[in-house]
C-alpha positions in Angstrom: 59.2 94.2 106.9 56.5 94.0 104.2 57.4 97.5 103.1 61.1 96.9 102.9 61.1 96.0 99.2 58.9 99.0 98.5 61.2 101.3 100.4 64.4 99.9 98.8 62.9 100.3 95.3 61.2 103.7 95.7 62.7 106.3 93.3 65.0 109.0 94.5 63.7 112.5 94.1 66.8 114.6 94.4 67.3 117.9 92.6 70.7 119.4 92.5 71.1 122.9 91.0 73.7 123.3 88.2 74.3 125.4 85.2 74.7 123.3 82.0 74.4 124.2 78.4 73.9 127.8 79.4 70.8 127.2 81.5 70.3 127.1 85.3 68.6 123.7 85.8 68.2 120.9 88.4 69.6 117.4 87.7 69.0 114.1 89.4 71.2 111.2 90.0 71.0 108.6 87.3 70.3 105.0 88.4 73.1 102.4 88.1 71.0 100.8 85.4 70.8 104.0 83.4 74.5 104.5 83.6 75.3 100.9 82.6 72.8 101.1 79.7 74.3 104.3 78.5 77.8 102.9 78.7 76.8 99.7 76.8 75.0 101.8 74.1 78.1 104.0 73.7 80.4 101.0 73.3 78.1 99.5 70.7 77.9 102.7 68.7 81.6 103.3 69.0 82.2 99.8 67.6 79.9 100.7 64.7 81.6 104.1 64.3 78.1 105.7 64.6 79.1 109.2 65.8 75.6 110.5 65.2 74.1 107.8 67.3 76.7 108.5 70.1 75.7 112.2 70.1 72.0 111.4 70.2 72.5 109.0 73.0 74.5 111.5 75.0 72.0 114.3 74.4 69.2 111.9 75.5 71.0 111.0 78.7 71.6 114.7 79.6 67.9 115.5 78.9 66.8 112.6 81.0 68.7 113.9 84.0 66.8 117.2 84.1 64.2 117.6 86.8 62.2 120.3 88.4 63.1 121.7 91.9 61.2 118.8 93.5 63.1 116.2 91.6 60.3 115.3 89.3 61.1 114.6 85.6 60.5 117.5 83.2 57.8 116.6 80.6 59.4 115.9 77.2 57.2 118.5 75.4 59.0 121.2 77.4 62.5 120.0 76.5 64.2 120.1 73.2 64.6 116.9 71.2 68.0 115.3 71.4 68.8 116.1 67.7 67.8 119.8 68.4 70.2 119.9 71.2 73.0 118.5 69.0 72.2 121.2 66.4 72.3 124.0 69.0 75.4 123.0 71.1 79.0 122.3 70.6 80.6 118.9 71.4 82.6 120.6 74.1 79.4 121.9 75.8 77.7 118.5 75.5 80.7 116.7 77.0 80.9 119.2 79.8 77.2 118.7 80.6 77.5 114.9 80.4 80.5 115.0 82.8 78.5 117.1 85.3 75.6 114.7 85.1 77.9 111.7 85.5 79.9 113.2 88.4 76.6 113.9 90.2 75.5 110.3 89.6 78.7 108.8 90.8 79.1 110.9 93.9 78.5 114.6 94.5 79.5 117.6 92.6 80.7 119.2 95.8 83.3 116.4 96.2 84.3 116.7 92.6 84.7 120.5 92.9 86.9 120.1 96.0 89.4 118.0 94.1 
């Protein structure tokens, strides 16, 4: 029983292969906290009509979901900065990538692709 809390709070190391933003990568499931924080930040930025901030927040979330094949986070120095990603990709590509990350976090992409 002593290890129950540790077991319940241990991070998930999943790595699901996808192609997003023109790259074959692995993504992880976002935690409930991360999803809620993102949603709250988007709502705040939308209220402020801060489109640039919304884009940066979205790019940051997408980048944070990228992992290696073992489910370990990719070091930030290997990834582009969120603003670099915004400069390189269209809104449609970013939204598609975000939807892929979100679907994987809420369930499984296999289930989403079946429907």
